[in-house]
KETI-714810 format. One record per residue (C-alpha): residue in one letter; z, y, x. Coordinates in steps of 0.1 Angstrom, whole numbers, plus 5000, padded with zeros to 4 digits. Layout:
BEGIN
<kolvo = A; zz = Z; yy = Y; xx = X> .
...
# end
This chain:
BEGIN
<kolvo = M; zz = 5009; yy = 4752; xx = 5101> .
<kolvo = T; zz = 5005; yy = 4789; xx = 5109> .
<kolvo = F; zz = 4974; yy = 4809; xx = 5099> .
<kolvo = I; zz = 4960; yy = 4811; xx = 5135> .
<kolvo = E; zz = 4967; yy = 4774; xx = 5141> .
<kolvo = S; zz = 4948; yy = 4766; xx = 5109> .
<kolvo = L; zz = 4919; yy = 4787; xx = 5121> .
<kolvo = R; zz = 4918; yy = 4770; xx = 5155> .
<kolvo = T; zz = 4920; yy = 4735; xx = 5140> .
<kolvo = T; zz = 4893; yy = 4742; xx = 5115> .
<kolvo = S; zz = 4871; yy = 4756; xx = 5142> .
<kolvo = R; zz = 4874; yy = 4725; xx = 5164> .
<kolvo = R; zz = 4868; yy = 4702; xx = 5135> .
<kolvo = A; zz = 4837; yy = 4720; xx = 5125> .
<kolvo = A; zz = 4825; yy = 4719; xx = 5161> .
<kolvo = A; zz = 4830; yy = 4681; xx = 5161> .
<kolvo = A; zz = 4809; yy = 4680; xx = 5130> .
<kolvo = G; zz = 4781; yy = 4698; xx = 5148> .
<kolvo = D; zz = 4784; yy = 4730; xx = 5128> .
<kolvo = I; zz = 4791; yy = 4757; xx = 5154> .
<kolvo = R; zz = 4808; yy = 4762; xx = 5188> .
<kolvo = P; zz = 4846; yy = 4767; xx = 5184> .
<kolvo = S; zz = 4850; yy = 4795; xx = 5209> .
<kolvo = R; zz = 4828; yy = 4820; xx = 5190> .
<kolvo = V; zz = 4843; yy = 4815; xx = 5156> .
<kolvo = G; zz = 4878; yy = 4807; xx = 5168> .
<kolvo = A; zz = 4879; yy = 4840; xx = 5188> .
<kolvo = L; zz = 4865; yy = 4860; xx = 5159> .
<kolvo = A; zz = 4888; yy = 4844; xx = 5133> .
<kolvo = T; zz = 4918; yy = 4848; xx = 5155> .
<kolvo = R; zz = 4911; yy = 4884; xx = 5160> .
<kolvo = L; zz = 4905; yy = 4889; xx = 5123> .
<kolvo = A; zz = 4938; yy = 4871; xx = 5115> .
<kolvo = L; zz = 4957; yy = 4893; xx = 5139> .
<kolvo = R; zz = 4943; yy = 4924; xx = 5122> .
<kolvo = A; zz = 4947; yy = 4915; xx = 5086> .
<kolvo = P; zz = 4957; yy = 4880; xx = 5077> .
<kolvo = P; zz = 4947; yy = 4873; xx = 5040> .
<kolvo = A; zz = 4968; yy = 4848; xx = 5021> .
<kolvo = A; zz = 4939; yy = 4834; xx = 5001> .
<kolvo = L; zz = 4919; yy = 4827; xx = 5033> .
<kolvo = H; zz = 4950; yy = 4811; xx = 5048> .
<kolvo = N; zz = 4953; yy = 4787; xx = 5019> .
<kolvo = T; zz = 4916; yy = 4777; xx = 5021> .
<kolvo = L; zz = 4917; yy = 4770; xx = 5058> .
<kolvo = A; zz = 4949; yy = 4750; xx = 5055> .
<kolvo = A; zz = 4933; yy = 4728; xx = 5029> .
<kolvo = I; zz = 4902; yy = 4724; xx = 5051> .
<kolvo = S; zz = 4922; yy = 4716; xx = 5082> .
<kolvo = A; zz = 4942; yy = 4689; xx = 5063> .
<kolvo = A; zz = 4910; yy = 4672; xx = 5050> .
<kolvo = P; zz = 4902; yy = 4638; xx = 5065> .
<kolvo = L; zz = 4873; yy = 4644; xx = 5088> .
<kolvo = P; zz = 4856; yy = 4610; xx = 5087> .
<kolvo = S; zz = 4856; yy = 4606; xx = 5049> .
<kolvo = D; zz = 4853; yy = 4642; xx = 5038> .
<kolvo = L; zz = 4828; yy = 4657; xx = 5063> .
<kolvo = P; zz = 4806; yy = 4675; xx = 5038> .
<kolvo = N; zz = 4835; yy = 4693; xx = 5023> .
<kolvo = V; zz = 4847; yy = 4704; xx = 5057> .
<kolvo = R; zz = 4813; yy = 4719; xx = 5066> .
<kolvo = D; zz = 4810; yy = 4735; xx = 5031> .
<kolvo = G; zz = 4844; yy = 4752; xx = 5034> .
<kolvo = Y; zz = 4837; yy = 4762; xx = 5070> .
<kolvo = S; zz = 4805; yy = 4778; xx = 5059> .
<kolvo = R; zz = 4824; yy = 4799; xx = 5034> .
<kolvo = L; zz = 4847; yy = 4810; xx = 5062> .
<kolvo = L; zz = 4818; yy = 4820; xx = 5083> .
<kolvo = D; zz = 4804; yy = 4841; xx = 5055> .
<kolvo = V; zz = 4836; yy = 4861; xx = 5054> .
<kolvo = L; zz = 4839; yy = 4865; xx = 5091> .
<kolvo = T; zz = 4802; yy = 4875; xx = 5095> .
<kolvo = A; zz = 4809; yy = 4908; xx = 5077> .
<kolvo = K; zz = 4834; yy = 4917; xx = 5104> .
<kolvo = A; zz = 4814; yy = 4903; xx = 5134> .
<kolvo = A; zz = 4798; yy = 4935; xx = 5145> .
<kolvo = E; zz = 4830; yy = 4955; xx = 5143> .
<kolvo = Y; zz = 4850; yy = 4930; xx = 5164> .
<kolvo = A; zz = 4822; yy = 4919; xx = 5188> .
<kolvo = E; zz = 4839; yy = 4933; xx = 5218> .
<kolvo = D; zz = 4872; yy = 4918; xx = 5210> .
<kolvo = V; zz = 4856; yy = 4884; xx = 5203> .
<kolvo = N; zz = 4842; yy = 4883; xx = 5239> .
<kolvo = K; zz = 4876; yy = 4892; xx = 5253> .
<kolvo = L; zz = 4894; yy = 4866; xx = 5233> .
<kolvo = A; zz = 4868; yy = 4840; xx = 5241> .
<kolvo = N; zz = 4876; yy = 4843; xx = 5278> .
<kolvo = S; zz = 4913; yy = 4842; xx = 5273> .
<kolvo = D; zz = 4937; yy = 4812; xx = 5275> .
<kolvo = E; zz = 4940; yy = 4812; xx = 5237> .
<kolvo = I; zz = 4905; yy = 4798; xx = 5232> .
<kolvo = P; zz = 4889; yy = 4767; xx = 5249> .
<kolvo = Q; zz = 4866; yy = 4776; xx = 5278> .
<kolvo = N; zz = 4840; yy = 4749; xx = 5272> .
<kolvo = A; zz = 4815; yy = 4772; xx = 5255> .
<kolvo = E; zz = 4803; yy = 4806; xx = 5265> .
<kolvo = I; zz = 4798; yy = 4837; xx = 5244> .
<kolvo = S; zz = 4772; yy = 4863; xx = 5254> .
<kolvo = S; zz = 4755; yy = 4892; xx = 5238> .
<kolvo = T; zz = 4724; yy = 4869; xx = 5235> .
<kolvo = S; zz = 4741; yy = 4843; xx = 5214> .
<kolvo = I; zz = 4727; yy = 4835; xx = 5181> .
<kolvo = P; zz = 4742; yy = 4858; xx = 5155> .
<kolvo = L; zz = 4767; yy = 4843; xx = 5131> .
<kolvo = S; zz = 4746; yy = 4854; xx = 5101> .
<kolvo = Q; zz = 4719; yy = 4830; xx = 5113> .
<kolvo = K; zz = 4743; yy = 4801; xx = 5116> .
<kolvo = V; zz = 4754; yy = 4805; xx = 5080> .
<kolvo = S; zz = 4721; yy = 4813; xx = 5065> .
<kolvo = H; zz = 4719; yy = 4777; xx = 5051> .
<kolvo = H; zz = 4747; yy = 4784; xx = 5028> .
<kolvo = N; zz = 4730; yy = 4802; xx = 4999> .
<kolvo = S; zz = 4758; yy = 4801; xx = 4974> .
<kolvo = A; zz = 4782; yy = 4822; xx = 4994> .
<kolvo = P; zz = 4795; yy = 4853; xx = 4976> .
<kolvo = P; zz = 4785; yy = 4887; xx = 4990> .
<kolvo = A; zz = 4807; yy = 4903; xx = 5016> .
<kolvo = P; zz = 4833; yy = 4927; xx = 5001> .
<kolvo = N; zz = 4828; yy = 4964; xx = 5004> .
<kolvo = P; zz = 4844; yy = 4978; xx = 5036> .
<kolvo = P; zz = 4876; yy = 4999; xx = 5031> .
<kolvo = M; zz = 4873; yy = 5037; xx = 5032> .
<kolvo = L; zz = 4901; yy = 5038; xx = 5058> .
<kolvo = S; zz = 4910; yy = 5015; xx = 5087> .
<kolvo = P; zz = 4944; yy = 4998; xx = 5089> .
<kolvo = S; zz = 4951; yy = 5018; xx = 5121> .
<kolvo = S; zz = 4946; yy = 5051; xx = 5102> .
<kolvo = V; zz = 4971; yy = 5039; xx = 5075> .
<kolvo = R; zz = 4996; yy = 5030; xx = 5102> .
<kolvo = A; zz = 4993; yy = 5064; xx = 5117> .
<kolvo = S; zz = 4999; yy = 5080; xx = 5083> .
<kolvo = F; zz = 5032; yy = 5062; xx = 5079> .
<kolvo = F; zz = 5046; yy = 5082; xx = 5108> .
<kolvo = L; zz = 5031; yy = 5115; xx = 5095> .
<kolvo = V; zz = 5048; yy = 5110; xx = 5061> .
<kolvo = Y; zz = 5080; yy = 5100; xx = 5079> .
<kolvo = A; zz = 5081; yy = 5133; xx = 5098> .
<kolvo = L; zz = 5072; yy = 5154; xx = 5067> .
<kolvo = L; zz = 5100; yy = 5138; xx = 5046> .
<kolvo = F; zz = 5127; yy = 5145; xx = 5072> .
<kolvo = G; zz = 5114; yy = 5180; xx = 5077> .
<kolvo = T; zz = 5116; yy = 5186; xx = 5040> .
<kolvo = A; zz = 5151; yy = 5172; xx = 5038> .
<kolvo = L; zz = 5162; yy = 5197; xx = 5065> .
<kolvo = V; zz = 5146; yy = 5226; xx = 5047> .
<kolvo = T; zz = 5162; yy = 5218; xx = 5013> .
<kolvo = F; zz = 5196; yy = 5210; xx = 5028> .
<kolvo = I; zz = 5198; yy = 5244; xx = 5045> .
<kolvo = E; zz = 5187; yy = 5262; xx = 5013> .
<kolvo = S; zz = 5214; yy = 5243; xx = 4994> .
<kolvo = L; zz = 5240; yy = 5258; xx = 5018> .
<kolvo = R; zz = 5226; yy = 5293; xx = 5013> .
<kolvo = T; zz = 5222; yy = 5295; xx = 4975> .
<kolvo = T; zz = 5249; yy = 5310; xx = 4954> .
<kolvo = S; zz = 5237; yy = 5292; xx = 4922> .
<kolvo = R; zz = 5256; yy = 5260; xx = 4915> .
<kolvo = A; zz = 5228; yy = 5246; xx = 4894> .
<kolvo = A; zz = 5203; yy = 5253; xx = 4922> .
<kolvo = R; zz = 5226; yy = 5237; xx = 4947> .
<kolvo = H; zz = 5227; yy = 5205; xx = 4927> .
<kolvo = I; zz = 5189; yy = 5204; xx = 4924> .
<kolvo = L; zz = 5184; yy = 5210; xx = 4961> .
<kolvo = N; zz = 5210; yy = 5184; xx = 4971> .
<kolvo = L; zz = 5193; yy = 5158; xx = 4950> .
<kolvo = E; zz = 5159; yy = 5167; xx = 4965> .
<kolvo = T; zz = 5174; yy = 5163; xx = 4999> .
<kolvo = A; zz = 5187; yy = 5129; xx = 4991> .
<kolvo = V; zz = 5152; yy = 5119; xx = 4978> .
<kolvo = S; zz = 5136; yy = 5130; xx = 5011> .
<kolvo = L; zz = 5162; yy = 5112; xx = 5032> .
<kolvo = V; zz = 5159; yy = 5079; xx = 5013> .
<kolvo = A; zz = 5121; yy = 5080; xx = 5013> .
<kolvo = G; zz = 5121; yy = 5090; xx = 5050> .
<kolvo = F; zz = 5143; yy = 5059; xx = 5058> .
<kolvo = F; zz = 5118; yy = 5036; xx = 5042> .
<kolvo = Y; zz = 5089; yy = 5052; xx = 5059> .
<kolvo = G; zz = 5108; yy = 5047; xx = 5092> .
<kolvo = V; zz = 5109; yy = 5010; xx = 5083> .
<kolvo = F; zz = 5072; yy = 5011; xx = 5076> .
<kolvo = V; zz = 5065; yy = 5026; xx = 5110> .
<kolvo = T; zz = 5086; yy = 4999; xx = 5127> .
<kolvo = M; zz = 5069; yy = 4971; xx = 5108> .
<kolvo = S; zz = 5034; yy = 4985; xx = 5116> .
<kolvo = Q; zz = 5040; yy = 4982; xx = 5153> .
<kolvo = R; zz = 5042; yy = 4944; xx = 5151> .
<kolvo = E; zz = 5012; yy = 4923; xx = 5161> .
<kolvo = D; zz = 5015; yy = 4902; xx = 5129> .
<kolvo = F; zz = 5018; yy = 4932; xx = 5106> .
<kolvo = A; zz = 5001; yy = 4930; xx = 5073> .
<kolvo = L; zz = 4999; yy = 4959; xx = 5048> .
<kolvo = E; zz = 5008; yy = 4934; xx = 5020> .
<kolvo = A; zz = 5043; yy = 4933; xx = 5035> .
<kolvo = I; zz = 5048; yy = 4969; xx = 5026> .
<kolvo = T; zz = 5046; yy = 4964; xx = 4989> .
<kolvo = P; zz = 5082; yy = 4950; xx = 4981> .
<kolvo = L; zz = 5098; yy = 4977; xx = 5003> .
<kolvo = R; zz = 5077; yy = 5005; xx = 4987> .
<kolvo = Y; zz = 5088; yy = 4995; xx = 4952> .
<kolvo = M; zz = 5124; yy = 4993; xx = 4965> .
<kolvo = D; zz = 5120; yy = 5029; xx = 4977> .
<kolvo = W; zz = 5106; yy = 5040; xx = 4943> .
<kolvo = A; zz = 5133; yy = 5022; xx = 4924> .
<kolvo = I; zz = 5158; yy = 5044; xx = 4942> .
<kolvo = T; zz = 5140; yy = 5077; xx = 4945> .
<kolvo = T; zz = 5120; yy = 5080; xx = 4912> .
<kolvo = P; zz = 5151; yy = 5082; xx = 4890> .
<kolvo = V; zz = 5165; yy = 5109; xx = 4912> .
<kolvo = L; zz = 5132; yy = 5128; xx = 4911> .
<kolvo = L; zz = 5132; yy = 5126; xx = 4873> .
<kolvo = L; zz = 5167; yy = 5140; xx = 4873> .
<kolvo = V; zz = 5155; yy = 5168; xx = 4895> .
<kolvo = F; zz = 5127; yy = 5176; xx = 4870> .
<kolvo = L; zz = 5150; yy = 5175; xx = 4840> .
<kolvo = L; zz = 5176; yy = 5197; xx = 4857> .
<kolvo = F; zz = 5148; yy = 5222; xx = 4868> .
<kolvo = F; zz = 5135; yy = 5224; xx = 4832> .
<kolvo = N; zz = 5170; yy = 5229; xx = 4819> .
<kolvo = Y; zz = 5177; yy = 5256; xx = 4845> .
<kolvo = Y; zz = 5149; yy = 5276; xx = 4829> .
<kolvo = N; zz = 5158; yy = 5267; xx = 4793> .
<kolvo = Q; zz = 5195; yy = 5274; xx = 4799> .
<kolvo = E; zz = 5205; yy = 5241; xx = 4783> .
<kolvo = D; zz = 5227; yy = 5211; xx = 4794> .
<kolvo = L; zz = 5211; yy = 5178; xx = 4803> .
<kolvo = R; zz = 5220; yy = 5151; xx = 4778> .
<kolvo = A; zz = 5229; yy = 5117; xx = 4792> .
<kolvo = R; zz = 5210; yy = 5099; xx = 4765> .
<kolvo = D; zz = 5178; yy = 5117; xx = 4774> .
<kolvo = L; zz = 5182; yy = 5108; xx = 4811> .
<kolvo = L; zz = 5188; yy = 5071; xx = 4802> .
<kolvo = I; zz = 5157; yy = 5069; xx = 4781> .
<kolvo = V; zz = 5135; yy = 5085; xx = 4808> .
<kolvo = V; zz = 5150; yy = 5063; xx = 4836> .
<kolvo = A; zz = 5146; yy = 5031; xx = 4815> .
<kolvo = L; zz = 5109; yy = 5039; xx = 4808> .
<kolvo = N; zz = 5105; yy = 5046; xx = 4845> .
<kolvo = Y; zz = 5119; yy = 5012; xx = 4854> .
<kolvo = V; zz = 5096; yy = 4995; xx = 4829> .
<kolvo = M; zz = 5067; yy = 5012; xx = 4846> .
<kolvo = L; zz = 5078; yy = 5002; xx = 4881> .
<kolvo = A; zz = 5086; yy = 4966; xx = 4871> .
<kolvo = A; zz = 5051; yy = 4961; xx = 4856> .
<kolvo = G; zz = 5035; yy = 4974; xx = 4887> .
<kolvo = Y; zz = 5056; yy = 4953; xx = 4910> .
<kolvo = L; zz = 5051; yy = 4921; xx = 4891> .
<kolvo = A; zz = 5013; yy = 4926; xx = 4891> .
<kolvo = E; zz = 5011; yy = 4936; xx = 4928> .
<kolvo = T; zz = 5031; yy = 4905; xx = 4938> .
<kolvo = G; zz = 5010; yy = 4882; xx = 4917> .
<kolvo = R; zz = 5036; yy = 4874; xx = 4890> .
<kolvo = C; zz = 5013; yy = 4887; xx = 4863> .
<kolvo = S; zz = 4978; yy = 4899; xx = 4860> .
<kolvo = R; zz = 4968; yy = 4934; xx = 4872> .
<kolvo = A; zz = 4954; yy = 4941; xx = 4837> .
<kolvo = V; zz = 4987; yy = 4933; xx = 4820> .
<kolvo = G; zz = 5006; yy = 4953; xx = 4847> .
<kolvo = G; zz = 4983; yy = 4983; xx = 4842> .
<kolvo = I; zz = 4986; yy = 4983; xx = 4804> .
<kolvo = V; zz = 5024; yy = 4979; xx = 4804> .
<kolvo = G; zz = 5028; yy = 5004; xx = 4832> .
<kolvo = F; zz = 5006; yy = 5031; xx = 4818> .
<kolvo = S; zz = 5022; yy = 5026; xx = 4783> .
<kolvo = A; zz = 5056; yy = 5032; xx = 4797> .
<kolvo = F; zz = 5044; yy = 5062; xx = 4817> .
<kolvo = F; zz = 5028; yy = 5079; xx = 4788> .
<kolvo = A; zz = 5058; yy = 5072; xx = 4766> .
<kolvo = M; zz = 5080; yy = 5088; xx = 4793> .
<kolvo = V; zz = 5057; yy = 5118; xx = 4796> .
<kolvo = A; zz = 5056; yy = 5123; xx = 4758> .
<kolvo = F; zz = 5094; yy = 5122; xx = 4756> .
<kolvo = I; zz = 5099; yy = 5147; xx = 4784> .
<kolvo = Y; zz = 5073; yy = 5171; xx = 4769> .
<kolvo = T; zz = 5088; yy = 5169; xx = 4735> .
<kolvo = K; zz = 5124; yy = 5174; xx = 4746> .
<kolvo = Y; zz = 5120; yy = 5198; xx = 4775> .
<kolvo = V; zz = 5086; yy = 5215; xx = 4777> .
<kolvo = H; zz = 5073; yy = 5220; xx = 4741> .
<kolvo = G; zz = 5085; yy = 5252; xx = 4727> .
<kolvo = A; zz = 5103; yy = 5263; xx = 4759> .
<kolvo = V; zz = 5110; yy = 5300; xx = 4764> .
<kolvo = Q; zz = 5093; yy = 5300; xx = 4798> .
<kolvo = R; zz = 5057; yy = 5290; xx = 4791> .
<kolvo = H; zz = 5048; yy = 5286; xx = 4827> .
<kolvo = L; zz = 5069; yy = 5255; xx = 4828> .
<kolvo = L; zz = 5038; yy = 5238; xx = 4813> .
<kolvo = G; zz = 5021; yy = 5242; xx = 4847> .
<kolvo = V; zz = 5049; yy = 5225; xx = 4865> .
<kolvo = F; zz = 5049; yy = 5197; xx = 4839> .
<kolvo = A; zz = 5011; yy = 5193; xx = 4842> .
<kolvo = A; zz = 5014; yy = 5189; xx = 4880> .
<kolvo = F; zz = 5041; yy = 5163; xx = 4875> .
<kolvo = V; zz = 5019; yy = 5143; xx = 4851> .
<kolvo = A; zz = 4988; yy = 5145; xx = 4873> .
<kolvo = I; zz = 5006; yy = 5134; xx = 4905> .
<kolvo = W; zz = 5026; yy = 5106; xx = 4889> .
<kolvo = G; zz = 4996; yy = 5094; xx = 4869> .
<kolvo = A; zz = 4975; yy = 5092; xx = 4901> .
<kolvo = Y; zz = 4999; yy = 5065; xx = 4913> .
<kolvo = G; zz = 4985; yy = 5043; xx = 4885> .
<kolvo = I; zz = 4949; yy = 5050; xx = 4897> .
<kolvo = A; zz = 4959; yy = 5041; xx = 4933> .
<kolvo = Y; zz = 4975; yy = 5009; xx = 4919> .
<kolvo = M; zz = 4940; yy = 4998; xx = 4907> .
<kolvo = L; zz = 4925; yy = 5000; xx = 4943> .
<kolvo = R; zz = 4918; yy = 4965; xx = 4956> .
<kolvo = D; zz = 4918; yy = 4972; xx = 4993> .
<kolvo = E; zz = 4953; yy = 4973; xx = 5008> .
<kolvo = A; zz = 4944; yy = 5000; xx = 5034> .
<kolvo = D; zz = 4929; yy = 5024; xx = 5008> .
<kolvo = K; zz = 4958; yy = 5017; xx = 4983> .
<kolvo = N; zz = 4985; yy = 5023; xx = 5009> .
<kolvo = A; zz = 4968; yy = 5055; xx = 5021> .
<kolvo = A; zz = 4966; yy = 5068; xx = 4986> .
<kolvo = Y; zz = 5003; yy = 5059; xx = 4980> .
<kolvo = N; zz = 5012; yy = 5078; xx = 5012> .
<kolvo = V; zz = 4993; yy = 5109; xx = 5001> .
<kolvo = L; zz = 5010; yy = 5108; xx = 4967> .
<kolvo = D; zz = 5044; yy = 5104; xx = 4982> .
<kolvo = V; zz = 5038; yy = 5135; xx = 5002> .
<kolvo = C; zz = 5028; yy = 5154; xx = 4970> .
<kolvo = S; zz = 5056; yy = 5141; xx = 4948> .
<kolvo = K; zz = 5084; yy = 5143; xx = 4973> .
<kolvo = V; zz = 5075; yy = 5167; xx = 5001> .
<kolvo = G; zz = 5055; yy = 5190; xx = 4977> .
<kolvo = L; zz = 5083; yy = 5191; xx = 4952> .
<kolvo = G; zz = 5109; yy = 5197; xx = 4978> .
<kolvo = L; zz = 5090; yy = 5226; xx = 4993> .
<kolvo = F; zz = 5083; yy = 5240; xx = 4958> .
<kolvo = I; zz = 5120; yy = 5240; xx = 4949> .
<kolvo = W; zz = 5129; yy = 5255; xx = 4982> .
<kolvo = S; zz = 5104; yy = 5283; xx = 4979> .
<kolvo = Y; zz = 5115; yy = 5290; xx = 4943> .
<kolvo = F; zz = 5153; yy = 5290; xx = 4948> .
<kolvo = G; zz = 5148; yy = 5307; xx = 4982> .
<kolvo = N; zz = 5129; yy = 5336; xx = 4965> .
<kolvo = V; zz = 5099; yy = 5329; xx = 4986> .
<kolvo = M; zz = 5077; yy = 5328; xx = 4955> .
<kolvo = A; zz = 5082; yy = 5332; xx = 4917> .
<kolvo = L; zz = 5066; yy = 5314; xx = 4888> .
# end
């Protein structure tokens, strides 16, 4: 049974039990499901819909009241859409909905043990969808800039760094193009972005770390040791794996956060000890501090509960870590600015 079918079935059963008219809640729930279908609510409704109505009527009403508590928080926002859907062919026409109907909050007031409504997200899902295209455009623009500069520079080391940064922007831009395509579907949910986002990071973050190490060595006039690169990349993958397992529900968020931050700080300490501490060019410390601040902010975004806010934060950080780094490298090797 699909999510919307479960909502409709539950609505009709509750109406048969005398709880509430199906058109009002069915329309609201359908619209809410189309906007952001939550997996936990789906499981609850599927269980309620499957319950035997004659012998388990109190449980049906109790579970349906919990559903109404969740939907009430969104009622005002989606009131116009509810009226439109109520008059469509998707919802039975045997009950009318008008602006004078009894508010949903009054219909669920008898359920005193309901949890409080969650805090609304800072950003709407539509704003996050628009940001996918913005990041997509910025990444491909950055790729063009760094690629042209790699053709102009006479330094072999600089060309390697610029080519790697171009590759990072192209790969990340490809994934954001996929995000844009996914976000245009009616059944799109931000949770579906998570596996692809970690796939993007699994490809681009090792290359970004290589860019950083090569940039530090460019200043220090040293060769990059393969052993150092392997250690940094391994710690990076431990960090990513911890975050992915937690965000997909395979481990707790607390465990994922502890393991992820531990690997991150170990990686930062290793890079600082090997490539920044005691460096001839002391202003490298500023570049390193920016790297630590931006990458550490991903861990803070990871702790956000709302998917819209979290994805918006990830988008901003991807711009800083990829677009920002690309433009910084272009401006430095293109003699646009000096450290």
